[in-house]
N, C-alpha and C positions, 0 to 999 in steps of 0.2 A: 291037668287042669292045676292050677295054684291053687292052693285051698284060698284063697283071697277074694282072686277072680269069680272061684265057686259061689262064696257067697253070697259077692257082690250081682250076679246073677239070681241068684236064689231071690237076692230081696228085690230086685226087679221083678220077676217074674210071680212072687207073692202079691207085692204090692200093686200091678197093672195088668195082668194075663185077665182078670176077669174082663176088663174095664175092655182092652182088645178085645176079645173075642166077645163081645156085645157088639160092639162097632162093625168088625167084621160081619158078624150075625146077619146085622143091618142091612150091611152091602151086597150079599153075598146070597143070603136068604136062606142059607145051610150052616143049621149048629155045625154038623161035621165037618166042611169044610172050614168055618172060623176058626175050630180047634185043630183042625190041622195046619192050617197058616199060621197057629199062633207057637205050634211045636216046631213048624219049618225056622221060625225066627227065633227060637230056645236055640235050635240045634246050629244054628249059623252064627250065635253069639259062643257056642262051647268049641266049634271048628276056631273061629277067631281068636278071640281070649287068652287063649294058650301062646298062641305068636306075637300078637298085637299088644297083646296086656290088655285090659279094660280101662278106659282114660274119659275123661269129658272131650264130647262130641263123637265119641264111637259112636254108627248106626247105631246097635243092638241096644244103647239106651237113651238114644235123639230120636227113636222112630217109636217109643211106646206112647202114648197119649197122653197129655198132661192135663190133670182138671184143676 
């Protein structure tokens, strides 16, 4: 993964992972499941961004909740 993509993903995770996990906790009722779902989203971004690069409209960035 390119350093720029890694930095972008790390920034998105730092900014939104807690909020996303809390929302998923409310939906699933299970903290472990919520954490797993957040990790799955990060893994999907790690797999996608090296091939396609991060860009506006990428599901990995647009799927995060915005407050």
